[in-house]
C-alpha positions as CSV (number, residue, x, y, z in Angstrom):
1,X,0.0,0.0,0.0
2,X,2.8,2.3,0.9
3,X,4.4,1.6,-2.5
4,X,1.3,2.7,-4.3
5,X,1.1,6.0,-2.4
6,X,4.7,6.8,-3.4
7,X,3.9,6.0,-7.1
8,X,0.9,8.2,-6.9
9,X,2.9,11.1,-5.4
10,X,5.5,10.9,-8.1
11,X,2.7,11.0,-10.8
12,X,1.3,14.2,-9.2
13,X,4.7,15.8,-9.1
14,X,5.2,15.0,-12.8
15,X,1.9,16.4,-13.8
16,X,2.6,19.6,-11.8
17,X,6.0,20.1,-13.4
18,X,4.6,19.5,-16.9
19,X,2.0,22.2,-16.3
20,X,4.6,24.6,-15.1
21,X,6.9,24.1,-18.1
22,X,4.5,23.5,-20.9
23,X,1.2,24.9,-19.7
24,X,1.5,28.2,-21.7
25,X,2.8,26.6,-25.0
26,X,-0.4,27.2,-26.8
27,X,-0.6,30.9,-25.9
28,X,3.1,31.3,-26.7
29,X,2.6,29.6,-30.1
30,X,-0.3,31.8,-30.8
31,X,1.7,34.9,-29.8
32,X,4.6,33.8,-32.0
33,X,2.3,33.2,-34.9
34,X,0.7,36.6,-34.6
35,X,4.1,38.2,-34.3
36,X,5.4,36.4,-37.4
37,X,2.2,37.4,-39.2
38,X,2.6,41.1,-38.2
39,X,6.3,41.0,-39.2
40,X,5.3,39.5,-42.6
41,X,2.9,42.3,-43.1
42,X,5.4,44.9,-42.1
43,X,8.1,43.5,-44.4
44,X,5.8,43.0,-47.4
45,X,7.1,44.7,-50.5
46,X,5.0,45.7,-53.6
47,X,6.2,45.5,-57.1
48,X,5.0,45.9,-60.7
49,X,4.3,42.9,-62.8
50,X,5.9,44.6,-65.8
51,X,8.7,46.4,-64.0
52,X,10.1,44.0,-61.3
53,X,12.9,46.5,-60.4
54,X,10.2,48.6,-58.7
55,X,10.0,47.8,-55.0
56,X,7.8,49.9,-52.6
57,X,6.8,49.2,-49.0
58,X,3.1,49.9,-49.7
59,X,0.6,49.4,-52.5
60,X,0.1,52.1,-55.2
61,X,0.8,52.7,-58.9
62,X,3.9,51.8,-60.8
63,X,5.9,55.1,-61.4
64,X,6.8,53.9,-64.9
65,X,3.6,52.5,-66.4
66,X,0.9,53.4,-63.9
67,X,-0.2,49.8,-63.3
68,X,-1.4,48.7,-59.9
69,X,1.4,47.3,-57.8
70,X,1.1,43.6,-56.6
71,X,2.6,41.9,-53.6
72,X,6.2,40.9,-54.3
73,X,7.2,37.3,-54.2
74,X,9.1,36.4,-51.1
75,X,11.2,33.4,-50.2
76,X,10.4,30.8,-47.6
77,X,12.3,33.0,-45.2
78,X,10.2,36.0,-45.9
79,X,12.8,37.8,-47.9
80,X,12.2,40.0,-51.0
81,X,13.3,38.6,-54.3
82,X,16.6,40.5,-54.4
83,X,17.5,40.1,-50.7
84,X,19.9,37.5,-49.4
85,X,21.4,36.5,-46.1
86,X,24.9,35.7,-44.7
87,X,25.8,34.0,-41.5
88,X,27.5,36.0,-38.8
89,X,30.4,33.6,-38.9
90,X,30.9,34.2,-42.7
91,X,30.8,38.0,-42.0
92,X,33.4,37.7,-39.3
93,X,35.8,35.6,-41.4
94,X,35.5,38.1,-44.3
95,X,35.8,41.1,-42.0
96,X,32.6,42.6,-43.5
97,X,31.9,46.0,-41.9
98,X,28.9,48.3,-42.3
99,X,28.3,52.0,-41.6
100,X,25.2,54.1,-41.2
101,X,25.5,56.9,-43.7
102,X,24.6,60.6,-43.1
103,X,25.9,64.0,-43.9
104,X,29.7,63.9,-44.0
105,X,32.2,65.8,-42.0
106,X,35.1,67.7,-43.5
107,X,37.5,65.3,-45.2
108,X,40.8,64.7,-43.4
109,X,42.9,66.2,-46.2
110,X,40.5,69.1,-46.5
111,X,40.5,68.7,-50.3
112,X,37.6,69.0,-52.8
113,X,37.9,67.1,-56.0
114,X,35.9,68.2,-59.0
115,X,35.3,66.6,-62.4
116,X,35.2,68.8,-65.4
117,X,36.2,69.1,-69.0
118,X,38.2,71.4,-71.3
119,X,36.3,74.0,-73.3
120,X,37.3,76.6,-75.8
121,X,38.1,80.0,-74.4
122,X,35.1,81.9,-75.7
123,X,36.9,85.2,-75.2
124,X,39.5,84.0,-77.7
125,X,37.2,82.9,-80.5
126,X,36.4,84.8,-83.7
127,X,34.5,84.3,-87.0
128,X,35.5,84.8,-90.6
129,X,32.4,86.4,-92.1
130,X,31.6,87.1,-95.8
131,X,31.7,90.8,-96.7
132,X,29.8,90.6,-99.9
133,X,27.3,88.3,-101.7
134,X,28.6,85.6,-104.0
135,X,29.2,82.0,-104.7
136,X,32.2,79.9,-103.4
137,X,34.1,78.5,-106.3
138,X,37.0,77.1,-104.3
139,X,37.3,76.6,-100.6
140,X,40.8,76.3,-99.2
141,X,39.8,75.7,-95.6
142,X,38.1,72.3,-95.6
143,X,38.2,70.6,-92.2
144,X,37.5,71.4,-88.5
145,X,40.8,71.4,-86.6
146,X,42.7,73.1,-89.4
147,X,45.0,76.0,-88.4
148,X,44.3,79.3,-90.1
149,X,46.6,82.3,-90.1
150,X,45.8,85.9,-90.7
151,X,46.3,86.8,-94.3
152,X,45.9,83.2,-95.5
153,X,43.8,82.6,-98.6
154,X,40.5,80.9,-97.6
155,X,38.3,80.9,-100.7
156,X,37.8,82.0,-104.3
157,X,34.5,83.8,-104.8
158,X,32.4,84.7,-107.9
159,X,30.3,87.8,-107.1
160,X,28.3,90.0,-109.6
161,X,28.5,92.8,-107.1
162,X,32.3,92.7,-107.2
163,X,32.3,92.8,-111.0
164,X,30.2,96.0,-111.0
165,X,32.4,97.5,-108.2
166,X,35.5,96.8,-110.3
167,X,34.0,98.6,-113.3
168,X,33.2,101.5,-111.1
169,X,36.8,101.6,-109.8
170,X,38.3,101.5,-113.3
171,X,36.0,104.4,-114.4
172,X,36.7,106.4,-111.2
173,X,40.5,105.8,-111.6
174,X,40.4,107.4,-115.0
175,X,38.6,110.4,-113.6
176,X,40.8,110.6,-110.5
177,X,42.3,114.0,-111.4
178,X,38.9,115.7,-111.9
179,X,36.9,113.8,-109.4
180,X,39.2,112.6,-106.6
181,X,36.3,112.2,-104.1
182,X,34.5,109.8,-106.3
183,X,37.7,107.8,-106.7
184,X,38.2,107.7,-102.9
185,X,34.5,106.6,-102.3
186,X,34.7,103.7,-104.8
187,X,38.0,102.5,-103.4
188,X,36.8,102.8,-99.8
189,X,33.7,100.6,-100.7
190,X,36.1,97.9,-101.8
191,X,38.2,98.4,-98.7
192,X,35.1,97.8,-96.6
193,X,34.6,94.5,-98.5
194,X,38.2,93.6,-97.3
195,X,39.6,93.9,-100.8
196,X,42.5,96.3,-100.9
197,X,46.2,96.6,-101.5
198,X,47.8,94.7,-104.4
199,X,44.4,93.4,-105.7
200,X,43.1,97.0,-106.2
201,X,46.3,98.2,-107.6
202,X,46.3,95.5,-110.2
203,X,42.8,96.3,-111.3
204,X,43.7,100.0,-111.7
205,X,46.9,99.3,-113.5
206,X,45.5,96.7,-116.0
207,X,42.0,98.1,-116.4
208,X,40.7,94.5,-116.5
209,X,37.9,93.2,-114.4
210,X,38.6,90.0,-112.5
211,X,35.8,87.5,-112.6
212,X,36.9,85.6,-109.5
213,X,38.3,87.1,-106.3
214,X,40.4,85.4,-103.6
215,X,39.4,86.4,-100.1
216,X,41.9,86.3,-97.2
217,X,41.4,85.5,-93.6
218,X,41.6,88.4,-91.1
219,X,41.5,86.0,-88.1
220,X,43.9,83.4,-86.8
221,X,43.3,80.2,-84.9
222,X,42.1,76.6,-85.1
223,X,38.9,76.0,-87.0
224,X,36.2,74.8,-84.6
225,X,33.2,75.1,-86.9
226,X,33.0,75.1,-90.7
227,X,29.7,76.7,-91.9
228,X,29.9,76.6,-95.7
229,X,30.9,74.2,-98.5
230,X,32.2,74.6,-102.1
231,X,29.4,75.8,-104.4
232,X,27.4,77.4,-101.5
233,X,26.1,80.9,-101.8
234,X,27.4,83.4,-99.2
235,X,25.8,86.6,-97.9
236,X,27.3,89.7,-96.5
237,X,27.8,89.3,-92.8
238,X,27.2,85.6,-92.7
239,X,30.0,83.5,-91.1
240,X,32.2,81.2,-93.2
241,X,34.0,79.5,-90.3
242,X,34.7,80.0,-86.7
243,X,38.2,79.8,-85.1
244,X,39.5,79.6,-81.6
245,X,42.9,80.6,-80.3
246,X,43.8,77.5,-78.2
247,X,46.8,79.1,-76.6
248,X,44.4,79.5,-73.7
249,X,41.5,77.2,-72.8
250,X,38.9,76.9,-70.1
251,X,38.6,74.1,-67.6
252,X,35.0,74.0,-66.5
253,X,33.6,72.3,-63.4
254,X,30.3,72.0,-61.5
255,X,30.2,72.8,-57.8
256,X,27.3,71.5,-55.6
257,X,25.0,74.0,-53.9
258,X,26.2,73.1,-50.4
259,X,29.8,74.0,-51.4
260,X,29.2,77.4,-53.1
261,X,29.9,79.5,-50.0
262,X,33.5,78.0,-49.9
263,X,34.3,78.8,-53.6
264,X,35.7,82.2,-54.6
265,X,37.1,83.8,-57.7
266,X,41.0,83.6,-57.8
267,X,41.0,80.5,-55.6
268,X,44.0,78.2,-56.5
269,X,43.1,74.9,-58.2
270,X,45.3,72.0,-59.3
271,X,44.2,70.3,-62.5
272,X,45.1,66.8,-63.7
273,X,44.1,64.8,-66.8
274,X,44.2,61.2,-67.8
275,X,46.2,62.0,-70.9
276,X,49.1,63.3,-68.8
277,X,48.7,61.5,-65.4
278,X,52.2,62.5,-64.2
279,X,51.6,66.2,-64.8
280,X,49.8,68.7,-62.6
281,X,48.7,72.2,-63.8
282,X,48.1,75.0,-61.4
283,X,45.7,77.8,-62.1
284,X,43.1,80.1,-60.4
285,X,39.4,80.1,-60.7
286,X,38.6,82.9,-63.2
287,X,34.8,82.7,-63.1
288,X,32.1,81.6,-60.7
289,X,28.6,81.5,-62.4
290,X,26.2,83.8,-60.6
291,X,23.3,81.6,-61.6
292,X,22.4,78.2,-60.1
293,X,21.5,75.3,-62.4
294,X,18.1,74.4,-60.9
295,X,18.1,70.9,-62.4
296,X,21.5,69.7,-61.1
297,X,21.6,72.2,-58.1
298,X,25.2,73.1,-59.2
299,X,27.1,76.2,-60.1
300,X,29.6,76.3,-62.9
301,X,33.1,77.5,-62.2
302,X,36.1,77.6,-64.5
303,X,39.8,78.3,-64.7
304,X,41.7,79.7,-67.6
305,X,44.7,77.5,-68.5
306,X,47.8,78.4,-70.5
307,X,47.9,75.9,-73.4
308,X,50.9,77.1,-75.3
309,X,52.3,73.6,-75.2
310,X,49.0,72.2,-76.7
311,X,48.4,69.7,-73.8
312,X,44.7,70.4,-73.5
313,X,42.1,69.6,-76.2
314,X,38.5,70.9,-76.1
315,X,36.3,68.0,-74.8
316,X,39.1,66.4,-72.7
317,X,38.0,65.3,-69.2
318,X,40.0,66.7,-66.3
319,X,40.0,66.7,-62.5
320,X,40.5,69.7,-60.3
321,X,41.5,69.8,-56.6
322,X,40.8,72.8,-54.4
323,X,42.5,72.8,-50.9
324,X,40.8,74.2,-47.8
325,X,37.3,73.3,-48.8
326,X,34.8,71.1,-46.9
327,X,34.0,68.6,-49.7
328,X,30.8,67.3,-48.2
329,X,28.6,70.4,-48.3
330,X,25.8,70.7,-45.7
331,X,23.2,68.3,-47.1
332,X,25.2,65.8,-49.2
333,X,25.3,62.1,-48.3
334,X,28.9,60.7,-48.7
335,X,30.3,57.1,-48.6
336,X,33.8,55.7,-48.6
337,X,35.0,54.7,-52.0
338,X,35.4,51.1,-50.7
339,X,31.6,50.9,-50.5
340,X,31.1,51.5,-54.3
341,X,31.3,48.9,-57.0
342,X,31.5,50.3,-60.5
343,X,30.6,48.1,-63.5
344,X,31.5,50.7,-66.2
345,X,27.8,51.7,-66.6
346,X,26.4,51.4,-63.0
347,X,27.6,52.4,-59.5
348,X,26.4,49.9,-56.9
349,X,26.2,49.7,-53.1
350,X,25.1,47.0,-50.8
351,X,22.5,47.9,-48.2
352,X,22.1,46.0,-44.9
353,X,18.3,45.6,-44.6
354,X,18.1,43.2,-41.7
355,X,20.1,42.2,-38.6
356,X,19.0,38.8,-37.5
357,X,20.0,37.1,-39.7
358,X,22.2,39.7,-41.5
359,X,20.3,40.6,-44.7
360,X,21.6,42.5,-47.7
361,X,20.3,44.0,-51.0
362,X,22.1,45.6,-53.9
363,X,21.2,49.2,-54.8
364,X,22.2,51.4,-57.7
365,X,23.3,54.9,-56.9
366,X,24.5,58.0,-58.7
367,X,27.9,59.3,-57.8
368,X,28.7,63.0,-57.4
369,X,32.1,64.6,-56.8
370,X,35.0,62.5,-55.3
371,X,36.9,64.0,-52.4
372,X,39.9,62.0,-51.2
373,X,38.6,58.5,-50.4
374,X,34.9,59.4,-50.3
375,X,32.1,59.9,-52.9
376,X,29.1,62.2,-52.7
377,X,26.0,60.3,-53.5
378,X,23.5,62.4,-55.4
379,X,20.8,59.8,-55.8
380,X,20.0,56.3,-54.3
381,X,20.9,56.8,-50.6
382,X,19.4,58.7,-47.7
383,X,20.8,59.5,-44.3
384,X,20.2,56.5,-42.0
385,X,20.8,53.7,-44.6
386,X,23.3,51.1,-43.4
387,X,25.8,50.2,-46.1
388,X,28.7,47.7,-46.5
389,X,31.9,49.6,-46.3
390,X,34.4,46.8,-46.1
391,X,34.3,43.4,-47.8
392,X,32.0,44.6,-50.5
393,X,33.3,42.2,-53.1
394,X,32.7,39.3,-50.7
395,X,29.1,40.4,-50.2
396,X,28.7,40.6,-54.0
397,X,30.1,37.1,-54.4
398,X,27.5,35.8,-51.9
399,X,24.8,37.5,-53.9
400,X,26.0,35.8,-57.1
401,X,26.2,32.4,-55.5
402,X,22.6,32.7,-54.3
403,X,21.4,33.8,-57.7
404,X,20.5,37.3,-56.6
405,X,21.1,40.6,-58.4
406,X,24.8,41.5,-58.2
407,X,27.5,43.4,-60.0
408,X,27.8,40.8,-62.7
409,X,24.3,39.3,-62.5
410,X,21.7,41.9,-63.7
411,X,18.0,41.0,-63.8
412,X,16.8,38.7,-66.6
413,X,15.2,41.4,-68.8
414,X,18.3,43.6,-68.7
415,X,20.5,40.7,-69.9
416,X,18.1,39.8,-72.7
417,X,18.4,43.2,-74.3
418,X,20.3,46.3,-73.2
419,X,17.3,48.5,-72.6
420,X,14.5,48.8,-70.0
421,X,12.0,46.0,-69.9
422,X,9.1,48.2,-70.9
423,X,10.1,47.9,-74.5
424,X,9.1,44.2,-74.4
425,X,5.5,44.8,-73.2
426,X,2.7,43.5,-75.4
427,X,0.0,46.1,-76.0
428,X,-3.3,46.1,-77.7
429,X,-3.5,49.1,-80.0
430,X,-6.4,49.8,-82.3
431,X,-5.7,50.3,-86.0
432,X,-6.8,53.9,-85.9
433,X,-4.4,54.6,-83.0
434,X,-1.6,52.9,-84.8
435,X,-2.2,55.0,-87.9
436,X,-2.1,58.2,-86.0
437,X,1.0,57.1,-84.1
438,X,2.8,56.4,-87.4
439,X,1.8,59.9,-88.6
440,X,3.6,61.4,-85.6
441,X,7.0,59.8,-86.5
442,X,8.2,62.6,-88.8
443,X,7.7,65.2,-86.0
444,X,9.5,62.9,-83.5
445,X,12.5,62.5,-85.9
446,X,12.6,66.3,-86.4
447,X,12.6,66.8,-82.6
448,X,15.3,64.1,-82.2
449,X,17.5,65.9,-84.9
450,X,17.0,69.2,-83.0
451,X,18.4,67.5,-79.9
452,X,21.3,66.3,-82.0
453,X,21.9,69.9,-83.1
454,X,21.5,71.1,-79.5
455,X,18.8,73.5,-80.6
456,X,16.5,74.0,-77.6
457,X,14.2,76.3,-79.5
458,X,13.5,73.8,-82.2
459,X,13.1,71.0,-79.7
460,X,10.4,73.0,-78.0
461,X,8.7,73.8,-81.3
462,X,8.5,70.1,-82.4
463,X,7.5,68.9,-79.0
464,X,4.6,71.4,-79.1
465,X,3.5,70.0,-82.5
466,X,3.8,66.4,-81.3
467,X,1.8,67.2,-78.2
468,X,-1.0,68.9,-80.2
469,X,-1.3,65.8,-82.5
470,X,-1.2,63.4,-79.5
471,X,-3.9,65.4,-77.7
472,X,-6.3,64.8,-80.6
473,X,-6.2,61.0,-80.2
474,X,-9.2,59.4,-78.4
475,X,-8.1,57.0,-75.7
476,X,-11.3,55.3,-74.9
477,X,-10.5,52.2,-77.1
478,X,-7.2,51.7,-75.3
479,X,-6.5,49.6,-72.2
480,X,-5.4,50.9,-68.9
481,X,-1.7,50.4,-69.5
482,X,-1.8,51.8,-73.0
483,X,-3.7,54.9,-71.8
484,X,-1.1,55.3,-69.0
485,X,1.7,55.4,-71.6
486,X,-0.1,57.8,-73.9
487,X,-0.9,60.2,-71.0
488,X,2.7,60.0,-69.7
489,X,4.0,60.7,-73.2
490,X,1.7,63.7,-73.4
491,X,2.8,65.0,-70.0
492,X,6.5,64.7,-70.9
493,X,6.0,66.4,-74.3
494,X,4.3,69.3,-72.4
495,X,7.4,69.6,-70.1
496,X,9.8,69.6,-73.0
497,X,7.8,72.1,-75.0
498,X,7.6,74.6,-72.1
499,X,11.3,74.4,-71.3
500,X,14.1,76.4,-73.0
501,X,16.9,74.6,-71.0
502,X,18.5,72.0,-73.3
503,X,19.7,69.8,-70.4
504,X,16.3,69.8,-68.8
505,X,14.7,68.9,-72.2
506,X,17.2,66.0,-72.6
507,X,16.5,64.6,-69.2
508,X,12.8,64.4,-70.0
509,X,13.6,63.0,-73.5
510,X,15.0,60.0,-71.7
511,X,11.6,59.3,-70.0
512,X,9.7,60.2,-73.2
513,X,11.5,57.4,-75.1
514,X,10.8,55.0,-72.3
515,X,7.1,55.5,-72.9
516,X,7.1,55.9,-76.7
517,X,9.4,52.9,-77.7
518,X,7.0,50.3,-76.1
519,X,4.1,51.9,-78.0
520,X,5.9,51.8,-81.3
521,X,7.1,48.2,-80.7
522,X,3.5,47.2,-80.9
523,X,2.6,49.1,-84.1
524,X,2.3,47.0,-87.2
525,X,2.9,48.0,-90.9
526,X,5.6,50.6,-90.5
527,X,6.9,51.2,-94.0
528,X,10.5,52.0,-93.2
529,X,12.9,50.5,-90.7
530,X,13.1,52.4,-87.4
531,X,16.3,51.8,-85.4
532,X,16.3,51.7,-81.6
533,X,19.6,53.1,-80.5
534,X,21.2,53.5,-77.1
535,X,24.0,55.5,-75.5
536,X,25.4,53.8,-72.4
537,X,26.8,57.1,-71.1
538,X,23.5,59.0,-71.2
539,X,21.3,59.4,-68.2
540,X,24.2,59.7,-65.8
541,X,25.8,56.5,-67.1
542,X,22.6,54.5,-66.7
543,X,22.1,54.5,-70.5
544,X,19.2,55.9,-72.5
545,X,17.6,54.9,-75.8
546,X,16.0,56.8,-78.7
547,X,14.4,56.1,-82.1
548,X,16.0,57.0,-85.5
549,X,15.1,56.5,-89.1
550,X,18.8,56.2,-90.0
551,X,21.3,53.5,-88.9
552,X,24.1,56.1,-88.4
553,X,24.5,57.0,-84.8
554,X,23.8,60.7,-84.1
555,X,23.5,61.1,-80.3
556,X,20.6,63.4,-79.2
557,X,21.8,63.3,-75.5
558,X,25.3,64.8,-76.0
559,X,25.2,66.3,-79.5
560,X,28.6,67.3,-80.9
561,X,30.3,66.5,-77.6
562,X,29.8,62.7,-78.2
563,X,28.0,62.6,-81.5
564,X,28.8,58.9,-82.4
565,X,28.5,57.4,-78.9
566,X,25.9,54.6,-79.0
567,X,24.9,51.6,-81.0
568,X,21.8,50.0,-82.6
569,X,20.3,47.6,-80.2
570,X,17.0,46.7,-82.0
571,X,14.8,47.7,-84.9
572,X,11.1,48.1,-85.7
573,X,9.5,47.3,-89.0
């Protein structure tokens, strides 16, 4: 009996202990389930079915096509499609370090590094104009870059006006004794046409009218623009060519708004160039633009350089360093250069998005000026972001091994063709809409050519005409996505037409092509081949596309500065 009492007591003790340790399991499980559910809701990301690169923390409309965002796919661990994790042990072995970014302090070396380029000294440029009407029979200056000296023969001209003037001179010369003032007036008229000296003496001596006249340059320099060709008609006062004296050139730089207060005229600057990496050129800032560029929030500054040795060529990229300047500015976000991966087209940084376990995601950023070992980030980061600053390549390798977006592994659409994935969208366009869209192509090509020629006035004019034609199209027979593209196109054309700032127009031309190319990719029966071309340097090295009716590359984003930069990546027919 005593034995049974002991067994019964042990049983009661076991039940009591089980209740103590496991009695609240159900409540705890419910609590954990709720917590995980709430965490899932908080970490839910929203994306666009047509633009998977769009990720937003809440539902809304796609900023590219206007479609409703949908919940982004997550992994079994609740991560977004482009997020990945690393173990704490792997991070320790690779010495991976992260830093929370914010507004930077003054650099240790107190040095501001600016990027710029060499330009012609506009104060040392001149034009060779025509001084009478006529036709160019022979042109002796034929190429840009040719050196012209004062007094050099530049062209042979036929001019009926000159024939008449010579006859007047011969007659006045015969009457010189009786009517000296008439003789002086006729000779002075020819002097004003820059015809004098031996040429006039020969006409007076021989009494013969010359059918063709050689004109001589009254300017010296390197030809930077040739404005006529053989056989062309010239008019009094119209330029034949433009020259620049390259003994001095300008080095032009952009300074961010937050740094303007520290930049002054006559401030010393040290300039280097990739062409001569072992040489440094010292100068002083000769000009600080009094106007702020409202698009880039920068001010242009320049230094005048002695170029008697011919080191500097207009268009050459240079770097300038100014001592004693806080490179960060007051509102700029800066990062160590070790945090940035550069592919040649994109600048990438890895963001730490979670702590337990350590979670990372690649982000594309736009770089500003470099100062010492730091970069200013103009777009892509905000104060408070935690970024990888050491071991960046190891993190990138982990992303590649897990099949995530990385420096060498772009998303699927980007590797299929080198343009944004909206160009692959299938759209339902009515025949009437397609016909009207085809009729708009000549105006588009005219606007594109105006961009090539850097003519902001013409760009605005053609954009206005395009907008007027697009505004007449009825959208009721189009779907939601198609209507969104048309409305966005109309909006961008309005912005371009109302602007007279070429760089502003070009930045919106990037977006305009992102909306127009998908539309035209879905148009059938185009009579001529339309080439889709792309410049990898446009759009701050992100690349930008455009349409052309010619296979030859003529870049609308840079004009003469980089006329042939780009390639044909697709065609429409």
